[in-house]
N, C-alpha and C positions, 0 to 999 in steps of 0.2 A: 251561601256559596266561596268560599275565601280561594283569593290568587295570591299566589309568590312568582318575585321572576327571580333569576340571575342576570343581570348583566357586569359579563365581565370579561376585563382583555378582549377575544374575540368573542368570547359564548354570548350565548342571546335567548335562554330556555325560559318559559313559564309552567308553572305547575299548579292545578285546581284542583280541590280536593270538597266535596257536598255531600250531607248526610242527608238519609231519608227512609224514615222506621230504623233497621236492622243493615239497611244497604249502604253500603259506603261505597261513592264513586270517586274518581281520579279522571285528569288527564291532564297530559303533559307534552313538548315537542316544543318547537324551536319558534318563537314570538313571529308572528305573521300566518304561523301554519296553525291548518284545524288540531292537529297531532294527534293522540291515540287514547281512549274513552277506554276505562275499565271500572268494572262494580266487581267489590266482595261481598257476599252475605256472610255475615255475622251472627251468634246467637241472638241476640237481644238488642233494642236502641240503645241503652246502656255502655258496650259491645262497642257498637260502632265509634259512639264519641271521645271511647277511649282510645279506640287505634286509630281515628281522626286525629283526634291532640296528640299523640306521640309520633306520625307522621309529620305533623308541624312541623314539634319541634326540631325533629330528624334532619327537616328541609332548612326548617332557621338558624339550624348550628352546621347547617351547608353553603351559609352564601347568602339564601332568596329571602327578598324583602317585601314584606305584604304589600300587597295595591290594593285601591280603590275599585271595586265592581259596581253597579245596577244594582239599588236594591232589589231584594227578591228572585236576583240569580240563582238559579240553580243550574245541574247536571242532569244530564236523563242517565239511569241508567243504561246497562250491555252488561248482555255474558256472553262471556271470552268461553271461548273451545279450545282448549289442547290443540298445540301442535303436532305434539308426537307422545307414544306408551311409552317411555322409557322400561328397557328391561328391570328383571329383575333384582332389585342389587340393598343395598341399606340404607331405612329411611331416610330423607333429606328435610329440617325444617323447610317452612314456606318461609321463612323469616328470622334472622338472631333473637338473642334472648332478650327475656322479655323488659328486658332493665334500658331505657330511652336514653339515646345518643347527648351525654353531654355538650354545651356551650364549649365549641378545640377552640384553639390557640387560632391567628390572621395566617392566613394560604396563600399559595401563590397562586394565580388564577389558571385553572385547570388551563384555558385549550390552546394552544399551539396553530393549530390550524385554522385557517378558514371556513368561516360555517357553509355549510356548501348552496348551492345556486338555492333558490327557492324553488322544491317542484312543480314541476307546470302543469297541471289534470290532463296536459295531450301526451305527457310523457310518464312511464313509469318510473322510479324510481324502488330501491331495496328501502324495504320497508319488514317488520314485524319484531325487532330487538333479537335478543343471542339466541340463537337457532342451537338449543344441549340436545349434547347424546351422549350417549348413556356412554360413555369412554367418556368423555368429556367430566362428567361427573364423577367418576369415580376416581376424576382428576384433586377436586376441590378438598383442599387441607381439613382438619381433624379440629373442629372448633363445636364446642357446648353447643348443642339445639342446633348443628349445620348439618353438621357432619359427624356420626361415630362409629367409624364399625368394630369392628368387633375386638379385643386385647389381643394379639399374636403371644401361644404359649410361648413359657421358659425352656428355652433349649435345653437345659440340663435341669435338674431340680433344683430347689432352692438352697438344699441340705447337701449342699454334693460339694467336699473344701475341694478347695485348686491349693497349688504352688504360684508361686512366682516363677520368675528366673532371673538367676545371677548376670545381671548385665554391669558392666563393670565399666561403661563412658559415660549413661548420660543417667543415670538412677539417681546414685546415692548423690548428687549435685543438685538432682531436682530436688532433691528428699530436702538438704537442710534449709534449701530456697524458701519450700514451702512449710517447714518447720519455724523457717523466721518470721515468716508474716504470718504464719498459726499462734505466734511465743508457744509451743509446744514441743517437751522434747524427742521427738520423733525421727528417729533412724527411718534406713531402707530396710525392709523384712529377707530381701534376697526368698531364696531354694528354704532353706530350715525354719529360718523365721515365719513363713506363711505356711509350710506346715503345722510348725506349733502353737500359733496362732488359729490360726482357720478351720474351727472347725465345727460341730454339729450344734455344740455347745455353745458355743461363742451368736454362731449366727441366731442363734434364737433368743437373745438376749436383747431387749428393747432397749441397748446399753450404747447413746448417745456418741460419749465420747467412740465408742469401739471402730460403727460406722464412719463416725468423722474421720477416724484415721483408716479406715480399710478403704473407703473413697482416695484419703492422698496414694497413699499406696499405690491403691491401682491405674495411679493417676501418672505416678513415677515406674509404673513397671513396663509400661506398655501389654497392658498383658491382655492376649488377644481378646478373654469374654471378656472385660474392660468397660468402662464405663455403665451402659444397657444391661450388665449380668447384675452387676451391684444394687441399680438402681430398682430392677426388677425384683429382684432377690430382696433386698431389703421392702420395698413395700406389701411384699406379695404375706413376706413372715409377720412384720408390725405394721402395714397401713398406708395408706398414700399421705398424710400430715407427717407423720413420723417420719416418713425420709424426704419429704418435703420441707423440715426444718433441716435437716442434715444439708440436704443438697442445697439450699442456699446459706446456708453457714457455710459452706465451702467453696461460694459463688463470692460472699466477700471476704474471701482471705485469697482466692486465689486475681480477684479483681486489682489488689496491689501487684501483683507482676502478671495482670494478662494472656493467657493460653491458647485456654478455649472459648469456645460460642457454648453458647446455650443450647443448641443442637447438639452438640459432641459431651458437654459434660451433665444435662437431664436427662436422656437417654430417653425414656420413652411418661415419663413423667406429665409430660404435656397430655400427649395421647388419655395415662387412665386418670388425671380429675376428667376431661372432656365425658368417659366415661362412666365416670363415680354415680352412685346414688346417689338422692340427698340428702342421706346421712351425713357418707364419708366425702361427698363435694362439700358439706357444712364445716367441716370440720378443714377439708385442706384450707378454703377462701379462709378460714376465720384468722390461720397462722399465718397466711398474708401479707394479712391485714391485719397485721398485730407486728411485723416486721414492717414492714409500711409505716407505719406511725410511730417506732422508732424515731424515725428522721434521716434512716440512715439511706444516701440516696445513689450505692450499690447495687440496693435492694430495687429502685423500680423498674431496672428495665428487666430483669430476671423473670421477677411480679405477673409485668404484662407480658411477658412472653408465655407463661403459663398459663394468665388466662386470657385467652386474646380475645372474647366475647366483650371482654368490660373494657369499653372503649374508653369511658374515662381516663383507664390506669395505662392504657395504651396510647391515647395522645397528651400525657403528662410525659410519659417518656420521650416519646418523637420531641415535643417540644424544649426539651432539657437536652436532646437530641443525644443523647445516650447510646442508636442505635446507627450511632453515622458508619459502621464498617461493612456488616455480615448483613445487617438488610433483615435479622430475623424479624423483625416487629410486619412485615410489611401482610404480612398469610392472620390479619387480625380483622376485627367488625370497626371498621371508621368508616368514613366518610368520603368519599371517593378526590373530595379536593381538598382533605391532608395526606392522606397516601400522595396525590400528586406532588404539590407541596413538600413527601421524601423523599420521594424517588427521581425529580425531573434533575437536579445539578448533580448528581449520582450516575457514576456506572457501572452499573448491571449488566449481569446476564440473565434472560429468558429464562429461561434453564431453571434456574432458582426461583422464578416469581412467577411462575404461569400459574402456580396454584394463588396465587393473590391474585391475580387478574382475574381469574377464573371465581374467586369468594365475592370480589367488589361487581365483577357480572349476575350474580346470584343473591344479591342485597341489593344493588342498586339497578339492574339491568340496565337501558339503556345510557346513564349517570355514566357509564364505564367507560362507554367509548373512549375520551379523550387517554383514558389510561392504557387502554389497547393502541391507541394512536402513537402516543408515548415509546412503546416499547418496541413499535417498527423501528420509530426512529431513533430508538440505545440500541438498536440489531446493526453489528456490527459485521456479521459475517454469515454466509449461505444459510449456515443449520440453525442461526438467530432466525437470522430472518424469516425464514420457514416455519418456527415458532409462531414468532409472532400476528404469521399471516392467517396463521390454522384461525386464532382466536380473533386474528382484526374481519375477516374476514365472515366471524360466526354471527358478530355483532351486522343485523340487517337494519340500516338505517342509510338515510340522505348519505347523510354528508360519506360512509366508504369510498362512495366513488371519486370523493374529489382529495383522502387522503392517501388513496392508489396513485391516483394522477401526478400530482407529487412529485410521486415517489419516479416514476415510471423508469427511469434509468438504469433501477434495478431489474437484473434478468428477473429473479423472481416476481419481484413485486409488476413485472412486465408479466407473466407467464398469466400471473394474477387477474389483472383487470383485462386481459385479453379472454381470459373466463365472464365476466362482470359484463364485454361487452358483449357478446350470446345473447345473455339474457335482460338485459337492459343499454339492447347499444343507443339508444335516443338519450340519455342521462347521460352516457360515459360520454359521447359526442357534445352534448349542452357544454357539460363542464373542460373536457377536455381544448375548448374552441373559445371560452372562457381565462381561458387559462395564457393556449396561446395570442391573444388577440391584446393578453397584461404584456410580455417578454418575448412573443414570436419567437421560445424556444425550439432550435431547428429539430433537435431532437424530437421536441413530442410530434413537430407540425411533419415532419413525415409521417408519421405511424398516422396522426388521428389524419389525413391525406389520403393513404388504403386505408382506412375501417372508415372514413365518408363515399369514400369508391364503394365498398364490399356492401355495406348499410344507408343506399339515395334515400330509401324513405326515409326512416332514422335520421338521416341528416337533414332533411326536409323541414321535419320536425324541429331538431336541434338550430336550425337556421333561423327558425319562426321564434322563436323567445329572446336571440338577438336584434340588437335595435341597429340601423340601418347603415351606419358607418360599418358595426360586426360586419354583416351578410357581405356589404360590398367588400370588405376585405377578402373575403374567406374565399369567395369567387372568383374576384380577380386572383388566386392564389390555383383556384382551377383551372382556372381562363387560360391563366399563366402553362400549367401545362400540358390545354389542350393546344397546341400550340401551331401554325397550319404544318402541313410536311410541306418536302424541299423535295423538289423533283427529280423524281428517281431518275431520269437519267444522268443529273445532274452526280450523281451515287458511282465512285471508282464499285467495280464487279464484286468485290472481297463484300460491299454490306448490302449488294441486293443481290446474290447466287453465290454465298458461301464456296470455299470446295469442300469443308465435311460435306454437304449437300447433293453433291454432285457426286457424278462414278468413276473423277479422272481420280486415280489415284497415286502416290508420288514412283518415281523413275526408281526401281528396284538397280539398286549399289552390290557392285560385283561384286562374288564371295569368293577368298582366295585362301589359298595354306600356303604359310609366311612364315620363314624359320627366324625370331627373333635373330637378329644384330645382337651381339656380344658388348656387355658395357661393361665397364671394369669399376666395382667398388672401391671409390675415394672418402677421406674421410678431409675436406675441404677445413680444419682448420690452419692459424697460422702457429707462431712458435709459444709467440705470447697465449697468444688462445687454450692451444696443449699445455702449458703451463699451469696456467689460470686453474682450469679443470683440476688437471691431476693431481692438484691439490687441498682438491676438499677432505676438510678432517669433520671425519664422521662423532653424531654425539650419543657419547658413551651413556647416558640417563639411564638405562637399558641396564647397565650391568650393575647400581643401584643397588637393590636387590638381591646379589645372588650371596647365596649363603659360601663364608670365607673357602669352606674344603670342598667345595665342586669347580671343576674346571672351568676354568674364561667359555671355552668353547663349544665343553657341553650342554652350557648352560645358552647361548646365544643358541645354539639346535632347536630346542626347548619349544623359542619363539617361533619357528617352525614349524612346531607338533610333528617335527619327526622321530622316530621311534628309540629307542636308548638300543635296540639292538643294532641301527645302522650309523649309529656313532662313530664306527673306525671305518667305514666304507665312505662315504663320507669324507671323514675329512684326510682319505685317501684324496684326493682331488674326483674321487669318481661320480659320475654324474649322477642326477637322480633318476630316480623307481618311484610310480604311481604307488608299491607298496610300502615304501620308508615311512608314509605319515601316517601318523593316526587315524583313526574314523574319529568326528564327531561331532554331533548332533546338530551342534552352529561353527561357522569356519569365518572367525575375523578374517580382516585383511591383512599380510604381512607388510613388514615397514622393513622396506630391500635395506637401508640402513643400520640395520642391527645384522646385519646379512655382511653387511662390510668392511667389522671390527671382528669379522675373522682371517684367514689365513688367504697371504693373495689367490693360492691354486683352488681354493675352496670356491672363491667368490667368482671364478670366473664360474667354473663347474655349474656352480647353481642358479647364477644368472643363468647357463646359458642350457637350465635342463628343468628347472624349478618352475611349475605353470606357470605363465606371464598376468593368466585373470587375477592368482592368489595373491599379488602386490596389490599392497595398501594403494588407494592411488584417487585419494582426496585432493583436488587443487593439483598443485602443481609439487606436491615434497616431495618425490622420491628423481627431481632433475638433476638437483646438483650431484648422485649420488651415478646419475649414466651417466650424466658428462664425464665424469671422475673415472666410469670405467671403462667408458674410450678412448679416454686419454690415457690411461692406461697401458691399456691392454689391443687399442688399434681395430681394426677390423675381427682380431678373436673372440671380439665383445660386441660383432654385427648378430648372431643369431638371439641371444637374449634379445638384443634390441628392437629386431623384428618382427619378434613375437611379439612382444610388449608393445609394439604402436598397433598394434594390427589390434592387440588388443583395448587399444588407450591412443585411439585416432586425433584427438586434440593433442594431448600432449604428444602425441610420439611427433609427429609433424612437426612442433614444434621444437625438440630438443634437432630433429634430422633437417637443418634450415640447413646445415653446409654438409651434407653428407648424402653421398651420389649413390646411388644404387637403383635398377633394375627392379628390384621387390618395395618402394618405395613408391613405385607407380600408378599399380593397383590399386592403391591406399589415394592417395590423393588425384585418383583420377574420382574414384566416390566418391571422396568426400566434396570435390570440387562438385559435383554433379545434386549431390542428394541428404548432405552435411552443412547446416544450415551455421549451425553452431563451428562449424569446422573448414568452413569452407574459406576463408580470407586467407588460411593459413595454410590449407592445399594452393589457394593464387599465387602464393609465394614461392610456396615449394617450388613447382612447375616453372613458375617466374626464373629460378633459380639454375634448373635443369630440364629446358626446354627439352635437350637433343637427347634427353634417357625419355623423358615423358613420350616424346614423339620416336624414338624405338620402339619401346611399349606399346601406342597404342596402336601404330598401322597396325601390326597380324592381327586386333582382334578388332576393333573398327570391321574388319572385312572380311571374318572367322564367320563360323553360326550362329544365330539368333539368341541371345543371354542377356541378361542384364549389362556383366562387363561389356559389350558391342556396344550399348548403347552410352557406356559409360566416355568411352574409348571417342567414339563418336563425337560428341560432344567437348570431349576436350581438345580433341582436334581442331572441332572450330572456334575453340578460348584461343587456340594459340594465332590460327591465320587471325581472330580481328582484336587480336593483344602485341602486336607486334614481333610475332615468333613465326609471319608466313614464310623468309627467307630461310630458316630452322627447319621449317614441315615438309619445308618444299624440297632440300639437299635431302635428309632422310627418306624421307620419299624416292629419292631419284633412288638411292643406299638398297634397296629392293627392288629397283629395279622397271626395267619400263610398266610394267601392271601396278609396280607399285605404286609410280606415278601416277597412271594413269587413271587406280580406283579415290586416290586423295583429288584429283581433279572432279571423277564426278561424285564427288561428296559436296565440293564447293560448288558445281552447280546445280546441284539439286535445285526444285524452287521450294522454297525457307516457307512459300505458305501450304508446301502440302506433306511437312514434317508432322501428321498427325497421330495422336493418340491410334489406338486401333479401336477406341470406343471414346464418342467425346462423353466427356462428364454430365451430369446429369442436373441441370437449372435448377435451383430450389427456389420452395412454394416464396421465397420473402423480395427473389428476386419478381416485381412487379412495375415494367418497363411505362406503365402508365401511370403510375402513381411517382414518379421520378420529373427534373427535370433534364429533357430529352437534350443530346448535344445538336446545338447550331452549325450551320453553315455560314462562312465570313456574308456570303451571300445575299444570308436570311432562311428562314427554314429551316426546321427541325424534323432529325434524323424519322424517318418513319419508328414505329415501334419494334416493327421488325429486324430492320436496319439494329438499333438496340439490343433485341435481343441477339444480334449478331458478334454482338459487342461483346456481353455476356456470355455467352462462350470462349470467347478469344480470350480472357480473362480471365475464367477456368483452370487456361492449359497455360497460363501466361505465371510467373515466378518475379519476382525484381530482378533477380539477376540477370534472368532469362524471358524476356516478355517473347511471349508467342511472335514474329514478328508483323503478323497486322496491324499489332496495335500501332503500331510509328503509321500506318499508314491511315488509320482514327483518327491521328494526330493531327498530321497531314490534311488531312481534312475538315477536322470543327475547330470553331474555336477554343483558345486554352482555355476561356473562363466557362463555355455551355462544358464542354469537357467534366473540369471541378467540380465544379456544380453536380451534373452529374453523376462521377464517384461519390461527393459526398450525400445523396440522397443513399445508394446505395450503401455506403458505410452506415448509416443511420438503422437503416433498413435488419440489414447485420447484428446490429445491437440490439434492433428489437425482437430480432427474432432469439436472444441468449448469447450472438456473437459463437456459434457454435466452433471449435478449432477446425473443423474440416473441410467448411466454405471459408476458411482461411481465405482468399484468394481477394474478395471479396471487399476486407478489411485493405488488402496489397493493396488494390486498385488503387489508391489515395494514390501511392506513390508511383504509380505508372501515367496518371489520366492528371493530377493536380496540380498547384499552382502555390505561389506565396501566399493565397488566403487557404490555402489549404492546412498549410505548415502552421499559419496563425493560427485557424481554429484548433490542431490535434497538437499542440503541444500545451498547451494546459491540462486536460486529458492525459497526456504525456504522463505529464507531472504526479498526474491523482494517484495513475490506475496503481501505481505497486502498492497503494495504502489499503486497497481497492482485493487484495488479493488479488491480481491482475501483472502478475509482471514481467509472466511473458509476453500478453499485447504489448506492456508499455515501450520494453526489448523492440518485439516487429515494427513499434511507431516511432523510435530511433532507425532503424530501418530506413524508411517509408520518408521520412528529414533527409535520411542522407540518398534514393532515391530519386527524391524531386529536384534536389544536387538546385538549387538555384541559392544563391549571396542569402536572399533572406532566409529562405529552410535552412543553409546551413549556419544562418547568425540564430538560432532556436535552436538545435543542436549543441554550438558551443553554448550557448548561455547553460544547457540543461549539462555539458562537464562542468562547467565551471560551480556551479550551483543548484542546489539540486536537495529534497528532503532525504533520500533513498538512496544507500554509497550503492548501494548495486547497478542502478541505475546511475548513476555519476561515471562507474565504472567504465558498463559500457560504454554512457555517446562519447569519454573519452578515448575510446578505442575506435571509434569509428570516426573522431575529429585524428588521431595521431592515423590513422588510415588514410584517410582523406587526404591532408598535411604530407603527408612519403611520396600517394601518388601525382601529390602539384610539383613534388620536391623542397618541401616549405618543413619547415618545425613548427607544432603546434601552436605557438606565439606567434610567428611568420603568418600563417593563417588565420588568426583572431584577424589580425589587424586589414586583411582583407576583407571581414565577413562584417564588417561594421557598415548597415543600409545606411543610404543616403535618404533614405524614407519619399524620395521624389522630387528632392529641393535642385532648385536649380545655382548656379553657380553665385549666386549672391545669396543661397541658402535662406528664400522664399518657395512655397508653393504655394502656386494660383487655386482661388476656390472661385469656381463659376455660377453664377448667377442668374447667367443672363442681360440681365440690365443691368446687374449689382457685380464688380469684380470687388474681391477679397483678398488677402496673399496674409502664412501664415508662416512662422519664421517661430526661430529661438530665443530664450534667451540662455545666461552665462552659466545656467543652474539645467540648461535643456527643457526645463518649460515653456511648451508652446504660449504662444502670443500671435493678436493678430492684429493688423493694420488693414485702415481701406483703402480705395484708387487713392487717393490723397495721402496715405500715409498717417496719417490719423490711427491713434494706435489707442484700440476698442477692448473698452471688459471681456471678452468671449463674440466669439462668430454670433450676426444676430437670427432671430430665423427668419423663415423665407414671407415673404409681403405678397396679397396679389396680383403683386405686377412682376414677381420676378417666372419666372422658367417652371416650371415644380419638378419637372425631372430632373433639371439641373442645382435646384438648390437640393433635390433631397438627395443625390448624387453626392456635389462639395461637403454638406452637411455629415452624412455618413461617414467621407472620408478624414473630416478633421475630428470626428469624435474619433476614429482607428487612429490617426496618425499620433490622439495623442497620449494612447494606450501603448503605441510601442512606444511612443518615444522614451516615458515611463520607462518599461523594460530597457530599452537600450542604457539608459542612465544607472542603472543600477549594479547592470552588469560591463558596465566601460570606466564607474570608477573602482569596485574588482579586482578591475584587470589595469591597471591602472598603478593603484599604490601597487600591488606584486608584485606588477613590475619594476618598480621602483625598489622595494627588495629585494630581487633577484639582483636587479641592475642591469637589466636589460639594456642595450646598447642598439639605436636604429643608425646607419649611411644619414650623411643632409638631404638627400633624394627621397630615398624612405619617411624622413620626418616627415618634407614641406608636404609628399603625396597623403601620407596619413591624418598628422594633426594638423597642417595649416590650409592644402588644396578642400579636404573632407568637408562640408556642409556642418557635418553635426558634431564630430571629435573637435573642429577646430575652440570649440567655447569651455571646453575642458583641459583642453593645452595653455589656453589664456591665463587659466588660475593657478597655473604650477611655474618651480623654477627652471630652467633645465640649463643641462651640463656640459661640454664640451669636453670632449675625453682622447685621452693620445696615450697610448700601452693606458692602459688599467689606470692610468690617475686624471685626474679633474684640471685639467689648464683654466679653465673659464665659465662662466654661466651666466642665460639670459632668461625674457622671457618671452611672451609672446604678445606683445601689444595688442590694443583694439583694432587697429586699421589693417592688422594679418601682417606687420612690417617684426621685428624684431629689433629688445632693446636690452641693452645690458646694464649691469647695477648702478651707475650714473643716469638710465634710462634716453642715453642718449642709442642713435642707431646700430645697428650694430649685425653689422652681414656674415654669415658662416659657411665660410670653406666652402666648395663641394666637396673639399675629401674630409670632411670630418665625422665624428666620430657622433657620436646625442645619444644621449641617457634620461633620467629623469631624477635629478640631484636628490643626494640621500645628503641630509644635513651631516651624520661623521665625514661627509668629502668634503665640504664648504669648510671650507675657514669662520674666524666669527665672522672680520667685519664686510667679511662676504653674503651672511648671515642679515648679519644686521642693517645692509646697505637693501636689498631684499625685501627682506622685513617690512623698513621704513617706504619702499614705494608701497607693496600692498598696501600699506594703513594709509597710505597720503588717497590713493585709487581705489579702495573701500572693495579692493577685492576678494572673494569669500575661495578660501580653498576648498578643493573637494574633499581632502585627506588632511589631517595631518604631518605636512608636510617642515615646515620650515618652524616651527614648533614642536616636530617630536620632540617626546619624550625616546631619552636614549639611556642606557645601562651598558656593563661593562662585566665580567666574571673578574672572580679573584681569582690570584695566584697558584691560590689550594686549589679554585673551583678547573683552571685552567690543564694542572695535572690527573684530575680525578674521569671517570665516569658517567659520575652523580651528580644530580649540586639536588645539595641539604637544605637549600636555604628556600623550600616548600616542602620538605614534609612534613605535613599530616595538618597540613594549611585548609582549611575548608572553605571554599567557594560554590556558587550557586550554579548547578545546574543548566539553567538558561545559559550563564557565563559559558561553559563548558565548550554549549553548541556551538556559540558562536565567533569559536574557534575556525569553524571549517571556513567562514571569508575571510579567515591570513588565513591562506592557505593550510590550514588544520587539513588533514584526515583525519574517519571514525573510523578503528582495531573495525575489521574485520566482526558479524556477526554473529553471536550463540545463543544457542537452545535459548529459543521465547523473543526473537531479538534483541540477547544482552549481550554489551559493551563493559568492553573492561579498559580502554587506552584506545590513547588520541595522539595520531602522531605528526611532524611534519619535515614532509623529502627537502632532504639533504641536496644539491646536485648528482642526483639520480640514485645516490650510492648511500647514503648513509643516513638515518635519522633521528628528528630527538622525540623521546617518546616518551609520554605522561600516561603514570595506571590511575587508575579512578575506585574507588571506597563506597560505595558498592559499588556504581558502576550504573547504569542508565538503560532506560531499551528504548530500541528506532521507532521513533516516530509516536514517543511518550513521554516527555520532560517531564509530566508531573509523577511518574513512577520512582521516583526519590528525589525532592528539590533542591539537598545538598550530595556535594561527594568531600571526601576527603582526600587527597594526593600525595598516594604513599612510597613513589619516586619520580622524579625527575630524569632518565636517560638517554645519554648519543649512544648509536651502534649501529650499524650496518643494518640497510633494511633485510626486513625480512627472516633475521634474526630475533631468539626470543632470549625469557629469559634471564643466567648470565652470560648468551652466550656471545660472540663477535661486537661486548664493548668495544666504544671509543672515545678514546679523551676529548675529553672541550676543545683543548691546542687547535685540531682541524679546524675550529670552524672557527671565521674569520672576524672581527669585530661589528663589521655590519649585521651579517644574519644571529652573530653572537645576542645582540641589542634588541633584534626583532624579537627574539626567540625568549629572551626571556621579559622583554615590554607585552608579549601579549600576556605572559604568566602574570606579569606583577597586577593586568590591569584586570585579569578579570574579577568580578567582583566575587566579596566575602560574602556568603551565609547568611543573611541578617534574622532566617527568621527562627525557630526552635526545632 
């Protein structure tokens, strides 16, 4: 017997082989296990020895090393029974062709997953290797000797001539390039040439030059029959060897300017070679061998592709990296280690490589497992994850469980793991326990606990495999969930006997018939706003292609699909009628801006009569035109606007901010209660028009039952709760005594009895016994039944409208325990696939969460858009806003300042702006107030109590935490607890310090960017605010001490100072400086500072070795030339090549990515200037959101200054509008972009 082992990376496998007569027996598996044994009977002893030698060479070629075994050791032969009887299909060989695998080049380690837990004899694990089905076998790639289905018949006779089309754009140019590469006088045939040359006679000639040119013509013609027909025709008429010689020469020509991959160029030639008889195959092999022997490297890859069963050819092409793009060599007979090395660093889609993985499973069985695991790792979307799982779970080996557990955060993987948990509960529990013990993963913890509670017998088996410490830790977790119930008498009635379990119903509100009070429609714009809106000029690009002899008005009406027979009537200003429009199979949205180019009377008539849903409504494209219509025509344009707002509520209510109309109130009330995206805009409209809202809502609120009634009641309660109670009561009084009484009845109704007609059903993932239950301040946990009642309340709550009982729950239980309960619920929701209809379980974080909730949630919010979960990420922003603490808003503001996904960043900015506006602040002023103090005392210290020992954390000037003992001695780090310490206190203090370091790092990165942008924007603070936010704050004071601050009067710097080490102020002579109480303070920009002042502070900072947080005193400065000041475009950067990574770095300097187009493509970046303008840098070829590697270099075609929101040549502004500081910063940003260094 011979034994071989592979120990590399995390792989630890053995393989043994023994021959007894004509029987060959192998045993294989992970080192330390018994493995699997298989016996194969061959024709003779010699055949068995030959097969053994072949397998040994293959194993050693794959990295296995022989080890010594005891003399005389042998393997007992076994008989293996087939696991399936496949359906009748094309025969598939049991092994590859007879050619032995050659020695392979050095390859990367295969296994990136940790070895599975050693299977316990008391625990059942997946076994049996790859489980083939008839469908999977059909998906094996075509390889000679393995899978060779019959060749498909030709779609038409090989002697049937055809002709090319006369292509006037690409064909001639492509042919010229091909002819040049081939060194032949080819020209494109076109229709006439192809009819003349492609004849029965010419096709029957084995003329190499004719077929080579035929190939070239087909490449350039985009001929529907294409290369497939040419290859099939040629090999059917003249043999495989002839056509192979032609195609290989064409490949060599094409490789000088590659446009095609082998899968496109060679048609069915690979299939034909696989299916060829011995004579045809030998002839084709001779051709391929001859061209390879010629030493031309361009032939190595195509011949390897066409002969995938020749391992040595494939490995040579891979070693020389000739398959760097299309991965066409993956479907070849090679060791799994070689394929892993070929694939592990590349991006690929499983759709194209499933056949390669199946081939590996067929060839190598369980050795292919790491490749299947790699497929799951590479899968980036749901479809690819599901494809990978279908293959991976077909491989029944113990390590399958660990791979699934490692990716439990994926919904699709979790579903697969659920299935495995039903079949192998103890194995899954053992694996999960080991991972949980290693990293305390909370998302895994919840799933693990629920499984352990459901499979208690399996849990005991899994726990038995752990050491005493591991068992104790998990048992402590279970014990924590099994807390002593609080005394029911200490609970409020809501948590003992909630109203939905009682027969008591809410008091019936009166039903009234009230005549709505009159409301006068008004436009509340100022004269300057009217002039601004009315001055809108429509873009005339629609006329660029207008025929010279066609009237402009007729041409424009065609854009609305209006029939020519209706032109005259429409141009008289008569209303649009449905029969005026031509019928189309597909009707696009119509651009209102085109209509604005028509005569005014026609514009107004069409606006008021054309179907509102027909207008193109992407983004806010129509807003300027609608504002212009209302400004020019006043209330005459209101009918069209009301119809538009009804069809486009969000944009309509945004435009209607200063339009008071009773017709808008129902839209606002509906949006306030039902439309998440439009809720904030609806609230703004209602706040601006509370009287109109109340006038419309009161009659409806007490009318007959319908959805509008619920919207009206919701709106009236909202008015009363948001500062408009007097307005609502005044309006109610105007409706008379019954109106006032009805409103009072609405307000007096017990809010706990405002329930839906039928309470929602609690989903299966809500298992309170597996959650950390909320606790009372005096001790004791809520009973499971009370937790279920909280679940009921959450199902009927929204972030913006929680069930009133939620407040009672918050008053009853401790904040920390409620947050833990909500987090466990959230993890259970994720584990169940995050069903959108149960989104209340996610929103519970906002209703019950705290600062720790925000800290945990923020990293996930940042990641979700890249996992096709943008909507979930946006809800996460709502949750941070709902938590509402300074720490939660700090995390929200950090996302608004910097995140990889612009769409998410924009939403975060909207949230911050709304919160700031509600507090009467700007977003920048709010950011000042959101820098957390992390619990530091007024001396900037945090006590870390170990019981007998105390330590104090503080920060250095770079916001790096440091630790001192009680005597003030600085320590390298927080010491580990010892036996004399209080274990509970020490553990809590250690965790607090760990979180402190993490928070400080996050805060520092955000604050550095914020302060530099504040310098560029020349933000100013009052003396009182400066002291509050930069001197007294225990964190930001460290950053402020590394900057030079200016004192300003009438926009000009009058002096400067710094913050000294004792938090006093010092001037440029390092003398004590007293800041006047009425001073205005800002971070000084070098262009504002006279040279002597710069030099003085530069010397002081050098003497004290003060390292600035960003370049301030030594900042590079630039100026626009006279010609640039007079222009709208900067030419100094034109055609400059820069690294894509440095373009992305502009985001940290206040630039923004342009809107992502199809596929996430971004073609420009812009820097906002004063909310009116922007500097825009164009990129060629552009980049893709989230993938800097898409194109590593960018050319800068142009840098333009323009009005915000304009494009192309419209809205351009001269650079003279930029002041010197902003101009310098723009030029600095662009000058400092790294040039592209590679090829």
